[in-house]
C-alpha positions as CSV (number, residue, x, y, z in Angstrom):
1,X,0.0,0.0,0.0
2,X,2.8,2.3,1.0
3,X,4.7,1.6,-2.3
4,X,1.5,2.3,-4.3
5,X,1.2,5.7,-2.6
6,X,4.8,6.5,-3.5
7,X,4.3,5.6,-7.1
8,X,1.1,7.6,-7.3
9,X,2.9,10.6,-5.9
10,X,5.7,10.3,-8.5
11,X,3.1,10.0,-11.3
12,X,1.4,13.2,-10.2
13,X,4.8,15.1,-9.8
14,X,6.1,14.0,-13.2
15,X,2.7,14.4,-14.9
16,X,2.7,10.7,-15.9
17,X,0.2,7.9,-15.9
18,X,0.4,5.6,-12.8
19,X,0.8,2.5,-15.0
20,X,3.9,4.1,-16.6
21,X,5.5,4.7,-13.2
22,X,4.5,1.3,-12.0
23,X,6.0,-0.4,-15.0
24,X,9.3,1.5,-14.6
25,X,9.5,0.7,-10.9
26,X,8.8,-3.0,-11.6
27,X,11.4,-3.2,-14.3
28,X,14.0,-1.5,-12.0
29,X,13.2,-3.8,-9.2
30,X,13.7,-6.8,-11.6
31,X,17.2,-5.5,-12.4
32,X,16.6,-3.8,-15.7
33,X,18.9,-0.9,-16.6
34,X,17.8,2.5,-17.7
35,X,19.0,2.1,-21.3
36,X,17.3,-1.2,-21.6
37,X,14.0,0.1,-20.3
38,X,14.1,3.2,-22.5
39,X,15.1,1.2,-25.7
40,X,13.3,-2.2,-25.4
41,X,10.3,-1.7,-23.1
42,X,8.5,1.2,-24.7
43,X,5.2,-0.6,-24.8
44,X,4.9,-0.9,-21.0
45,X,6.4,2.5,-20.2
46,X,4.6,4.5,-22.9
47,X,7.9,5.2,-24.6
48,X,9.5,7.1,-21.7
49,X,13.1,8.2,-22.4
50,X,16.2,7.7,-20.3
51,X,15.8,11.1,-18.6
52,X,12.3,10.4,-17.3
53,X,13.2,6.8,-16.3
54,X,16.2,8.1,-14.3
55,X,14.0,10.8,-12.7
56,X,11.5,8.1,-11.6
57,X,14.3,6.0,-10.1
58,X,15.9,9.0,-8.3
59,X,12.5,10.2,-6.9
60,X,11.6,6.8,-5.8
61,X,14.8,6.5,-3.9
62,X,14.2,9.9,-2.2
63,X,10.6,8.9,-1.2
64,X,11.8,5.6,0.1
65,X,14.4,7.5,2.3
66,X,11.6,9.7,3.5
67,X,9.4,6.7,4.2
68,X,12.2,5.0,6.2
69,X,12.8,8.1,8.3
70,X,9.0,8.4,8.9
71,X,8.9,4.9,10.1
72,X,11.9,5.5,12.4
73,X,10.2,8.6,13.9
74,X,7.0,6.8,14.5
75,X,8.8,4.0,16.3
76,X,10.7,6.5,18.5
77,X,7.5,8.4,19.3
78,X,5.7,5.2,20.3
79,X,8.7,4.0,22.3
80,X,8.8,7.1,24.4
81,X,5.0,7.3,24.8
82,X,4.4,10.4,22.7
83,X,2.5,8.8,19.8
84,X,-1.2,9.9,19.5
85,X,-3.6,9.4,16.6
86,X,-3.3,13.2,15.8
87,X,0.5,13.1,15.9
88,X,0.7,10.0,13.8
89,X,-1.6,11.6,11.2
90,X,0.8,14.6,11.0
91,X,3.8,12.4,10.6
92,X,2.1,10.4,7.8
93,X,1.1,13.5,6.1
94,X,4.5,15.1,6.0
95,X,5.7,15.4,2.4
96,X,9.3,16.6,3.0
97,X,12.2,15.7,5.3
98,X,12.2,19.3,6.7
99,X,8.5,19.2,7.7
100,X,8.9,15.7,9.1
101,X,11.8,16.8,11.3
102,X,9.9,19.9,12.5
103,X,7.0,17.7,13.7
104,X,9.5,15.4,15.5
105,X,11.6,18.2,17.0
106,X,9.6,18.8,20.2
107,X,9.6,15.0,21.0
108,X,13.2,14.3,20.0
109,X,15.4,13.1,22.8
110,X,17.3,16.3,23.8
111,X,20.8,17.0,25.1
112,X,21.0,19.2,28.2
113,X,20.0,22.5,26.6
114,X,19.3,25.7,28.6
115,X,15.6,24.9,28.3
116,X,16.0,21.4,29.6
117,X,18.1,22.7,32.6
118,X,15.4,25.3,33.4
119,X,12.8,22.6,33.4
120,X,14.9,20.5,35.7
121,X,14.9,23.5,38.1
122,X,11.1,23.5,38.1
123,X,10.7,26.7,36.0
124,X,8.3,25.3,33.4
125,X,5.1,26.5,35.3
126,X,6.5,30.0,35.4
127,X,7.4,29.9,31.7
128,X,3.9,28.8,30.8
129,X,2.3,31.4,33.0
130,X,4.3,34.2,31.4
131,X,3.8,32.8,27.9
132,X,0.0,33.0,28.3
133,X,0.4,36.8,28.5
134,X,-2.7,37.5,30.6
135,X,-1.3,40.5,32.4
136,X,0.8,38.6,34.9
137,X,3.5,40.6,36.7
138,X,6.6,38.5,35.8
139,X,8.6,39.5,39.0
140,X,5.7,38.7,41.3
141,X,5.1,35.4,39.5
142,X,8.8,34.5,39.7
143,X,9.2,35.1,43.4
144,X,7.9,31.6,44.5
145,X,10.4,30.0,42.1
146,X,13.5,31.5,43.6
147,X,15.2,28.5,45.3
148,X,19.0,28.5,45.7
149,X,19.0,24.8,46.5
150,X,17.6,24.2,42.9
151,X,20.1,26.6,41.4
152,X,17.6,29.5,41.1
153,X,19.5,32.3,43.0
154,X,17.3,35.3,42.1
155,X,14.2,36.7,40.4
156,X,16.3,37.4,37.3
157,X,17.6,33.8,37.3
158,X,14.1,32.5,37.5
159,X,12.9,34.8,34.7
160,X,16.0,34.0,32.5
161,X,15.2,30.2,32.9
162,X,11.6,30.8,32.0
163,X,12.7,32.7,28.9
164,X,15.0,29.8,27.9
165,X,12.0,27.5,28.0
166,X,9.8,29.9,26.0
167,X,12.7,30.3,23.5
168,X,12.7,26.5,22.9
169,X,8.9,26.5,22.6
170,X,9.2,29.1,19.9
171,X,12.1,27.2,18.2
172,X,10.0,24.0,18.1
173,X,6.8,25.5,16.8
174,X,5.9,24.1,13.4
175,X,4.3,27.3,12.1
176,X,7.2,29.5,13.2
177,X,9.7,27.2,11.5
178,X,7.6,27.0,8.3
179,X,7.3,30.8,8.2
180,X,11.0,31.4,8.9
181,X,12.0,28.7,6.4
182,X,10.1,30.5,3.7
183,X,11.8,33.8,4.7
184,X,15.2,32.3,4.7
185,X,14.8,30.4,1.4
186,X,13.3,33.4,-0.4
187,X,14.8,36.5,1.2
188,X,18.1,35.5,2.8
189,X,21.3,37.0,1.5
190,X,24.7,35.3,1.1
191,X,27.4,37.6,2.6
192,X,31.0,36.6,2.3
193,X,34.0,38.3,3.9
194,X,37.7,37.7,3.8
195,X,39.2,36.5,7.0
196,X,41.9,38.8,8.7
197,X,45.3,38.6,7.1
198,X,44.1,36.2,4.4
199,X,44.0,38.8,1.5
200,X,47.3,37.8,-0.1
201,X,46.9,34.0,0.5
202,X,43.4,34.0,-0.9
203,X,44.0,36.3,-3.9
204,X,42.1,33.9,-6.2
205,X,38.9,34.6,-4.1
206,X,39.4,38.4,-4.4
207,X,35.9,38.8,-6.0
208,X,34.3,37.5,-2.8
209,X,36.2,39.4,-0.2
210,X,33.1,41.7,0.2
211,X,30.2,40.0,-1.5
212,X,26.5,40.0,-1.1
213,X,23.9,38.2,-3.2
214,X,20.4,36.8,-2.7
215,X,20.5,33.1,-2.0
216,X,17.5,32.5,-4.2
217,X,19.3,33.7,-7.3
218,X,23.0,33.2,-6.7
219,X,24.5,31.1,-9.5
220,X,25.9,27.7,-8.7
221,X,29.5,28.6,-9.6
222,X,29.5,31.6,-7.3
223,X,28.2,29.7,-4.3
224,X,30.7,26.9,-5.0
225,X,33.5,29.4,-5.1
226,X,32.5,31.0,-1.8
227,X,32.2,27.6,-0.2
228,X,35.6,26.7,-1.5
229,X,37.0,29.9,0.0
230,X,35.5,29.0,3.3
231,X,36.9,25.5,3.1
232,X,40.4,26.8,2.4
233,X,40.2,29.2,5.3
234,X,40.1,32.4,3.3
235,X,36.5,33.4,3.5
236,X,33.7,33.3,6.0
237,X,30.1,33.6,4.9
238,X,26.6,33.7,6.4
239,X,23.2,33.2,4.8
240,X,20.7,35.3,6.7
241,X,17.6,37.4,6.0
242,X,16.9,40.8,7.5
243,X,16.8,40.2,11.3
244,X,14.0,42.7,11.8
245,X,11.8,40.9,9.3
246,X,12.4,37.6,11.0
247,X,11.6,39.0,14.4
248,X,8.4,40.6,13.1
249,X,7.2,37.2,11.9
250,X,7.9,35.6,15.3
251,X,6.5,38.5,17.4
252,X,3.3,38.4,15.3
253,X,3.0,34.7,16.2
254,X,3.9,34.8,19.8
255,X,3.8,38.3,21.4
256,X,0.3,39.4,22.6
257,X,0.1,43.0,23.7
258,X,2.6,45.3,25.4
259,X,2.4,44.3,29.0
260,X,5.4,43.3,31.2
261,X,4.7,39.6,30.6
262,X,4.6,40.2,26.8
263,X,7.9,42.1,27.1
264,X,9.4,38.9,28.6
265,X,8.0,36.9,25.7
266,X,9.5,39.4,23.3
267,X,12.9,39.0,24.9
268,X,12.5,35.2,24.7
269,X,11.5,35.3,21.0
270,X,14.5,37.4,20.2
271,X,16.8,35.0,22.1
272,X,15.1,32.0,20.5
273,X,15.7,33.5,17.0
274,X,19.3,34.5,17.5
275,X,20.4,31.5,19.5
276,X,18.3,28.7,18.0
277,X,16.1,29.4,15.1
278,X,18.5,31.5,13.0
279,X,21.2,28.9,13.3
280,X,18.8,26.0,12.5
281,X,17.3,27.8,9.5
282,X,20.7,28.9,8.3
283,X,21.9,25.3,8.4
284,X,18.9,24.3,6.4
285,X,19.2,27.0,3.8
286,X,22.9,26.3,3.5
287,X,22.2,22.6,2.9
288,X,19.4,23.5,0.4
289,X,21.6,26.0,-1.4
290,X,24.4,23.5,-1.7
291,X,22.1,20.8,-3.0
292,X,20.8,23.2,-5.6
293,X,24.3,24.3,-6.5
294,X,25.5,20.7,-6.6
295,X,22.6,19.7,-8.8
296,X,23.5,22.5,-11.3
297,X,27.2,21.7,-11.2
298,X,26.5,18.0,-11.7
299,X,24.1,18.8,-14.6
300,X,26.7,20.9,-16.4
301,X,29.4,18.3,-15.7
302,X,27.2,15.5,-17.0
303,X,26.3,17.3,-20.2
304,X,30.0,18.2,-20.9
305,X,30.9,14.6,-20.3
306,X,28.2,13.3,-22.6
307,X,29.5,15.7,-25.4
308,X,33.1,14.6,-24.8
309,X,32.3,10.9,-24.8
310,X,30.3,11.3,-28.1
311,X,33.1,13.2,-29.8
312,X,33.6,12.0,-33.4
313,X,35.9,9.0,-33.6
314,X,38.6,8.7,-36.3
315,X,37.8,5.0,-36.5
316,X,39.9,1.9,-37.1
317,X,43.1,3.4,-38.5
318,X,46.8,2.7,-37.9
319,X,47.8,5.5,-35.5
320,X,51.0,6.9,-34.1
321,X,50.5,8.3,-30.6
322,X,53.0,10.9,-29.3
323,X,53.2,12.1,-25.7
324,X,55.3,15.3,-26.0
325,X,58.1,16.3,-23.7
326,X,61.2,18.6,-23.8
327,X,63.9,17.3,-21.6
328,X,62.4,13.8,-21.1
329,X,61.7,13.4,-24.8
330,X,58.6,12.4,-26.7
331,X,57.2,8.9,-26.2
332,X,56.1,7.4,-29.5
333,X,53.9,4.4,-30.0
334,X,52.5,2.7,-33.1
335,X,49.1,1.1,-32.9
336,X,47.3,-1.2,-35.3
337,X,43.6,-0.6,-36.3
338,X,42.3,-2.3,-33.2
339,X,44.5,-0.2,-31.0
340,X,47.0,-3.0,-30.3
341,X,50.6,-1.7,-29.4
342,X,53.0,-2.7,-32.2
343,X,56.1,-0.6,-31.2
344,X,57.2,2.1,-28.8
345,X,60.2,4.4,-28.9
346,X,61.5,7.8,-27.6
347,X,62.7,10.8,-29.6
348,X,64.4,13.9,-28.5
349,X,63.8,16.5,-31.2
350,X,64.4,19.5,-29.0
351,X,68.0,18.6,-27.9
352,X,69.8,19.9,-31.0
353,X,69.2,20.4,-34.7
354,X,71.3,17.3,-35.4
355,X,69.1,15.2,-33.1
356,X,65.9,16.7,-34.5
357,X,67.0,15.7,-38.0
358,X,67.8,12.1,-36.9
359,X,64.5,11.8,-35.0
360,X,62.5,13.2,-38.0
361,X,64.0,10.3,-40.1
362,X,63.1,7.9,-37.3
363,X,59.4,9.1,-37.2
364,X,59.2,8.8,-41.0
365,X,60.6,5.3,-40.9
366,X,58.2,4.2,-38.2
367,X,55.3,5.5,-40.1
368,X,56.3,3.7,-43.2
369,X,57.1,0.4,-41.4
370,X,53.8,0.3,-39.6
371,X,51.8,1.9,-42.3
372,X,50.6,4.7,-40.1
373,X,47.6,6.6,-41.3
374,X,47.2,9.3,-38.6
375,X,49.3,10.8,-35.9
376,X,47.9,11.9,-32.5
377,X,50.0,14.4,-30.5
378,X,49.1,15.2,-26.9
379,X,48.3,18.8,-26.1
380,X,50.3,19.0,-22.9
381,X,53.8,20.5,-22.4
382,X,55.7,20.7,-25.6
383,X,52.6,19.7,-27.6
384,X,52.6,22.6,-30.0
385,X,56.3,22.4,-30.5
386,X,56.0,18.6,-31.2
387,X,53.2,19.3,-33.6
388,X,55.3,21.7,-35.5
389,X,58.2,19.3,-35.6
390,X,56.0,16.5,-37.0
391,X,54.3,18.7,-39.6
392,X,57.8,19.6,-41.0
393,X,58.6,15.9,-41.7
394,X,58.4,15.1,-45.5
395,X,56.3,11.9,-45.2
396,X,56.0,9.8,-48.3
397,X,52.2,10.0,-48.2
398,X,49.8,12.5,-46.6
399,X,49.0,11.8,-42.9
400,X,46.3,13.2,-40.7
401,X,47.9,15.0,-37.7
402,X,45.7,15.8,-34.8
403,X,46.3,17.5,-31.4
404,X,44.5,15.3,-28.8
405,X,43.3,16.5,-25.4
406,X,45.3,14.4,-23.0
407,X,43.4,15.3,-19.8
408,X,43.3,12.2,-17.7
409,X,45.9,10.3,-19.7
410,X,48.3,10.3,-16.7
411,X,45.5,9.0,-14.5
412,X,45.0,6.1,-16.9
413,X,48.8,5.5,-17.1
414,X,49.0,4.8,-13.4
415,X,45.8,2.9,-13.1
416,X,45.3,-0.8,-12.4
417,X,43.8,-1.2,-15.9
418,X,46.9,0.2,-17.6
419,X,49.2,-1.9,-15.4
420,X,47.3,-5.1,-16.3
421,X,47.5,-4.3,-20.0
422,X,51.1,-3.1,-20.1
423,X,52.8,-4.4,-16.9
424,X,56.3,-3.9,-18.3
425,X,55.9,-0.5,-19.9
426,X,56.8,2.9,-18.5
427,X,53.9,5.3,-17.4
428,X,54.6,7.7,-20.3
429,X,54.4,4.9,-22.9
430,X,51.0,3.9,-21.5
431,X,50.0,7.5,-21.8
432,X,51.0,7.6,-25.4
433,X,48.9,4.6,-26.1
434,X,46.0,6.3,-24.5
435,X,46.5,9.4,-26.6
436,X,46.5,7.4,-29.8
437,X,43.5,5.3,-28.9
438,X,41.6,8.4,-27.8
439,X,41.9,9.7,-31.4
440,X,40.6,6.4,-32.8
441,X,37.6,6.1,-30.4
442,X,37.2,8.7,-27.6
443,X,34.4,6.8,-25.8
444,X,36.2,3.4,-25.8
445,X,39.3,5.0,-24.2
446,X,37.7,7.5,-21.9
447,X,35.6,4.9,-20.1
448,X,38.9,3.6,-18.6
449,X,39.3,6.9,-16.7
450,X,37.4,8.2,-13.7
451,X,35.1,10.8,-15.2
452,X,36.1,13.3,-12.6
453,X,39.7,13.2,-14.0
454,X,38.7,14.1,-17.5
455,X,38.6,17.8,-16.8
456,X,35.1,18.8,-18.1
457,X,33.6,19.8,-14.7
458,X,33.8,22.5,-12.1
459,X,34.1,22.0,-8.4
460,X,33.6,18.3,-8.9
461,X,35.4,17.5,-5.7
462,X,33.1,19.8,-3.7
463,X,29.7,18.4,-4.8
464,X,27.9,15.4,-3.3
465,X,30.1,12.6,-4.5
466,X,27.4,9.9,-4.4
467,X,25.1,12.0,-6.6
468,X,28.0,12.9,-8.9
469,X,29.0,9.3,-9.3
470,X,25.4,8.2,-10.0
471,X,24.9,10.9,-12.6
472,X,28.2,10.4,-14.4
473,X,27.7,6.6,-14.4
474,X,24.3,7.1,-15.9
475,X,25.9,9.3,-18.6
476,X,28.6,6.9,-19.5
477,X,26.2,4.0,-19.6
478,X,23.8,6.0,-21.8
479,X,26.6,6.9,-24.2
480,X,28.0,3.4,-24.4
481,X,24.7,1.7,-24.9
482,X,23.4,4.4,-27.2
483,X,26.3,3.8,-29.6
484,X,26.6,0.1,-29.2
485,X,29.6,-2.0,-28.5
486,X,31.6,-4.3,-30.8
487,X,31.6,-7.5,-28.9
488,X,34.9,-8.7,-30.5
489,X,36.9,-5.6,-30.0
490,X,35.7,-4.0,-26.7
491,X,37.9,-3.8,-23.7
492,X,36.6,-5.2,-20.4
493,X,36.3,-1.6,-19.1
494,X,34.0,-0.7,-22.0
495,X,31.9,-3.9,-21.6
496,X,31.4,-3.1,-17.9
497,X,29.1,-0.2,-18.9
498,X,27.0,-2.3,-21.2
499,X,23.5,-2.9,-19.8
500,X,23.3,-6.0,-17.6
501,X,27.0,-6.6,-17.4
502,X,29.4,-6.1,-14.4
503,X,33.1,-6.2,-13.9
504,X,33.3,-9.9,-13.5
505,X,31.1,-10.8,-16.5
506,X,32.9,-8.3,-18.6
507,X,36.3,-9.9,-17.8
508,X,34.8,-13.3,-18.4
509,X,33.7,-12.2,-21.9
510,X,37.2,-11.0,-22.7
511,X,38.8,-14.2,-21.3
512,X,36.3,-16.3,-23.3
513,X,37.2,-14.3,-26.4
514,X,40.9,-14.7,-25.9
515,X,40.6,-18.4,-25.3
516,X,38.1,-19.3,-28.0
517,X,38.5,-16.6,-30.6
518,X,35.9,-14.1,-31.8
519,X,32.2,-14.5,-31.0
520,X,30.4,-15.6,-34.1
521,X,27.0,-14.6,-32.8
522,X,25.2,-12.9,-29.9
523,X,23.9,-16.4,-28.9
524,X,27.4,-17.5,-28.2
525,X,27.4,-15.2,-25.3
526,X,25.4,-17.8,-23.4
527,X,28.6,-19.8,-23.2
528,X,30.3,-17.1,-21.1
529,X,30.6,-18.1,-17.4
530,X,28.1,-16.3,-15.1
531,X,26.3,-14.7,-18.1
532,X,22.8,-16.0,-17.5
533,X,19.4,-15.4,-19.3
534,X,18.7,-12.2,-17.4
535,X,22.1,-10.6,-18.2
536,X,21.7,-11.8,-21.8
537,X,18.3,-10.1,-22.1
538,X,19.8,-6.9,-20.8
539,X,23.0,-6.8,-22.8
540,X,22.3,-8.5,-26.1
541,X,20.7,-5.6,-27.9
542,X,23.6,-3.3,-27.2
543,X,26.4,-5.6,-28.3
544,X,27.3,-5.9,-32.0
545,X,28.8,-8.9,-33.8
546,X,30.0,-7.7,-37.3
547,X,30.3,-10.3,-40.1
548,X,28.4,-13.0,-38.2
549,X,26.0,-15.5,-39.7
550,X,22.9,-13.5,-38.6
551,X,23.1,-9.9,-40.0
552,X,20.8,-8.8,-37.2
553,X,23.6,-9.5,-34.7
554,X,25.3,-6.4,-36.0
555,X,22.2,-4.2,-35.4
556,X,20.3,-2.8,-32.4
557,X,17.4,-5.2,-33.0
558,X,17.1,-7.3,-29.8
559,X,17.3,-11.1,-30.2
560,X,13.9,-11.3,-28.7
561,X,12.6,-9.6,-31.8
562,X,14.5,-11.6,-34.4
563,X,11.4,-13.7,-35.1
564,X,9.5,-10.6,-36.1
565,X,12.1,-9.7,-38.7
566,X,12.1,-13.3,-39.9
567,X,8.4,-13.1,-40.3
568,X,8.6,-9.9,-42.2
569,X,11.2,-11.3,-44.6
570,X,9.2,-14.6,-45.1
571,X,6.0,-12.7,-45.9
572,X,7.9,-10.8,-48.6
573,X,9.6,-13.9,-49.9
574,X,13.0,-12.4,-49.1
575,X,15.8,-12.9,-46.7
576,X,16.7,-10.7,-43.7
577,X,19.8,-9.6,-45.5
578,X,17.5,-8.5,-48.5
579,X,15.4,-6.4,-46.1
580,X,18.5,-4.6,-44.7
581,X,19.8,-3.8,-48.2
582,X,16.6,-3.0,-50.1
583,X,14.6,0.1,-49.2
584,X,11.8,-0.8,-51.6
585,X,11.3,-4.1,-49.8
586,X,11.1,-2.4,-46.4
587,X,8.6,0.1,-47.9
588,X,6.1,-2.8,-48.4
589,X,6.1,-3.8,-44.8
590,X,2.8,-3.0,-42.9
591,X,4.0,-3.0,-39.3
592,X,0.5,-3.1,-38.0
593,X,0.3,-6.7,-39.1
594,X,3.0,-7.6,-36.6
595,X,1.5,-6.0,-33.5
596,X,1.1,-8.5,-30.6
597,X,0.1,-8.1,-27.0
598,X,3.8,-7.7,-26.1
599,X,5.1,-5.9,-29.2
600,X,3.6,-2.6,-30.3
601,X,4.1,0.1,-32.9
602,X,7.0,1.8,-31.0
603,X,9.2,-1.3,-31.1
604,X,8.2,-2.1,-34.7
605,X,9.1,1.4,-35.8
606,X,12.5,1.0,-34.1
607,X,13.0,-2.3,-35.8
608,X,12.3,-0.8,-39.3
609,X,14.6,2.2,-38.5
610,X,17.4,-0.2,-37.5
611,X,17.0,-2.3,-40.6
612,X,17.6,0.8,-42.7
613,X,20.8,1.6,-40.9
614,X,22.0,-1.4,-39.0
615,X,24.6,-0.7,-36.3
616,X,25.2,2.8,-37.6
617,X,27.4,4.9,-35.3
618,X,25.3,7.9,-34.3
619,X,28.3,10.1,-33.6
620,X,29.2,12.9,-36.0
621,X,31.7,12.4,-38.8
622,X,35.3,13.1,-37.8
623,X,36.9,16.2,-39.3
624,X,40.6,17.2,-38.8
625,X,41.4,20.3,-36.9
626,X,44.6,22.3,-36.5
627,X,45.6,25.4,-34.4
628,X,47.0,28.6,-35.8
629,X,50.6,28.2,-36.9
630,X,53.1,30.3,-34.9
631,X,50.8,30.8,-31.9
632,X,52.2,28.3,-29.4
633,X,52.3,30.1,-26.0
634,X,50.4,32.7,-24.2
635,X,53.1,35.3,-24.9
636,X,52.4,34.9,-28.6
637,X,48.8,36.3,-28.2
638,X,47.7,39.8,-28.9
639,X,44.3,41.5,-28.5
640,X,42.4,41.4,-31.7
641,X,43.8,38.1,-33.0
642,X,41.3,35.8,-34.6
643,X,42.1,32.2,-33.9
644,X,40.6,28.7,-34.3
645,X,40.0,26.7,-31.1
646,X,38.2,23.8,-29.5
647,X,35.7,24.1,-26.7
648,X,37.1,22.0,-23.7
649,X,34.7,22.9,-20.9
650,X,31.3,24.6,-20.5
651,X,30.3,26.3,-17.3
652,X,27.4,28.4,-16.2
653,X,29.4,31.6,-16.8
654,X,30.9,30.7,-20.1
655,X,33.0,28.3,-22.1
656,X,36.7,27.5,-22.0
657,X,38.5,27.2,-25.4
658,X,41.8,25.6,-26.2
659,X,43.6,27.8,-28.8
660,X,46.9,25.9,-28.7
661,X,48.9,27.9,-26.1
662,X,48.7,25.4,-23.2
663,X,46.2,27.6,-21.3
664,X,42.5,27.6,-22.2
665,X,40.9,31.0,-22.7
666,X,37.5,32.0,-21.3
667,X,34.6,33.1,-23.5
668,X,32.4,34.8,-20.9
669,X,28.7,34.2,-21.4
670,X,28.4,37.9,-22.3
671,X,30.8,37.4,-25.1
672,X,29.3,34.2,-26.7
673,X,26.9,35.9,-29.1
674,X,25.6,39.2,-30.3
675,X,22.3,38.4,-28.6
676,X,21.7,37.8,-24.9
677,X,22.7,34.3,-23.8
678,X,21.7,32.8,-20.5
679,X,23.0,29.3,-20.9
680,X,26.4,28.8,-22.8
681,X,25.3,25.3,-23.7
682,X,22.8,26.9,-26.0
683,X,25.6,28.1,-28.2
684,X,28.4,25.6,-28.0
685,X,29.2,22.0,-27.0
686,X,32.4,20.3,-25.7
687,X,34.8,19.5,-28.5
688,X,33.1,21.9,-30.9
689,X,35.5,23.7,-33.3
690,X,35.0,27.5,-33.0
691,X,36.7,30.7,-34.1
692,X,37.4,33.3,-31.3
693,X,38.8,36.8,-31.0
694,X,41.4,37.6,-28.3
695,X,40.1,40.3,-26.1
696,X,42.6,40.5,-23.3
697,X,45.8,38.6,-22.2
698,X,46.8,38.7,-18.5
699,X,50.3,37.2,-18.4
700,X,50.6,37.7,-14.6
701,X,47.5,35.7,-13.8
702,X,47.9,33.4,-16.9
703,X,44.4,34.3,-18.1
704,X,43.0,34.8,-21.6
705,X,39.7,36.5,-22.3
706,X,38.1,35.6,-25.6
707,X,35.0,36.6,-27.6
708,X,32.8,34.8,-30.1
709,X,30.7,37.9,-31.0
710,X,29.8,39.1,-34.5
711,X,29.7,35.6,-35.9
712,X,33.3,34.8,-35.1
713,X,32.4,31.8,-32.9
714,X,30.2,29.7,-35.2
715,X,30.9,26.0,-35.5
716,X,33.5,25.4,-38.2
717,X,32.4,21.8,-38.8
């Protein structure tokens, strides 16, 4: 019954039908993944996409946490003899954690607060008498409560204790908390200040030394920056509304008249606000503001990651990967079309002209020996210089030369994955392999690296790590399954992200492949240890077997639907292969004829679409890019220069662009287009090729300001 209520609530919040939410919840409970549900269970979900399915999952988890907390509170109230039918109804009706905790607060086992101590001294009757505000003279009423043996030494001590009790009553009042919560969340101001003698140490936080902004509208990146400043001991900040406004709300609720007893209540209300309520509400609004900022930062990070993972692949080419270096030399690797390491070497082109000439011959010789088709040069230290060196080599045939973003390559080099694959190779050689493979297929290589190390997020170490991991894992899984995975070429790391597979099964697939040779069909997966019917159902549609006996094994058509395609072909007197190659045959198919209780029009449309382009990679076509010649370091830049660049990161305040000088420049949101732009993601995406104008170069702070106005920043592709 409880679960039904949760699902009904989600359906109402998401504006969905209850059967849709019930279907998603049931599939998730049965172990189905989000990509599988969105792609292969459209009939039962009403064609909900991955975003909505994920939202249902996340909200269901939130409501379950709320339900668990509600149950714990009810048990505590019953255990301590506080539970009444009225209180139980309030607890059951609470729709948020904050409201639930407000209801529980007066009954929550307390530490020895001032109010608790005053009650122990027997001052509660005095507090309640004053709180009634019926014209009682506080001093006369307090006289009988003066008792040195109980620790009440004077009239003022008795009145002070009574006010402590009233202050806690005010603090625990549900209406008061609700009103102040609204005030804090809508009217509070974030005020940051630099701590004494921290100006020089915290120069990077200079913008926030004296900063004020409404918490309701402060952008995610600014709040994150202020929080970072606080964490690093440079800034202090508070989030508070106007105190007079808060006290007015409380006095309207609790102060009745202007008598001496009301004056005592007014003092208690002020104390309750300053000592208890303001701190409690500030903690809540800080948590809420952080959650909101985290959510936005994670959203931006996730979208950047998706765009990076879906960068156009060069494809199966013979690639030379080069990890540049001045003193330590450039690590060179030669890879075959599957990314297998064929050879590695080191060249030192920056030692002397003689050495450069010899190394140029060596690079040329290696390219000829291993039939290299493209060269990938890392964009780190010495990257532009290495690019210029390689471009000057007179190759016997034209080669594609691409600068590759090497963010995270060093993380991969030192990882367990890299050590397992290349146990006897130096870290830098592993890094060169990663650079080369990243050109061939960015997704297949980047899945080996923790997404937080790829460099497309902001403040990723400051946000909720559990929420960040869940979101980024969702993105990687979505990208991997959306593109499809070649069963006979994929690494264990890539297979891990396929729907229904885990680390152990992925390794078993690779081990089976190594021992028995390439898989001839999807069906052969059933021979892999620990890969049972449920895992096969989840993963099969996302795995591709090219050149197998059944052409459908290379498509996104799920094996559970093969019989439908076979029936279509049989009805037309053709083969499945004929259907995939002949548009005129497919045009004759009446999909309504193949509708069954379990297979509807959405699935049948997907099948027809896949027959038209079986296994097609949805990523854009790869196009070569090169930076401006002669512009290799920040000192080479001058205001007014017009340069090609690649977007490396998108934030709420703008986009960072690599223009080939080892320091990304910032295109502020105000410089992204001639028209007003609120969200930079509306204009550009990660890895997009753009043209920018240099506005300002700050050599001291190593900052570059760029502009894309007046049409200079349109996509070059």
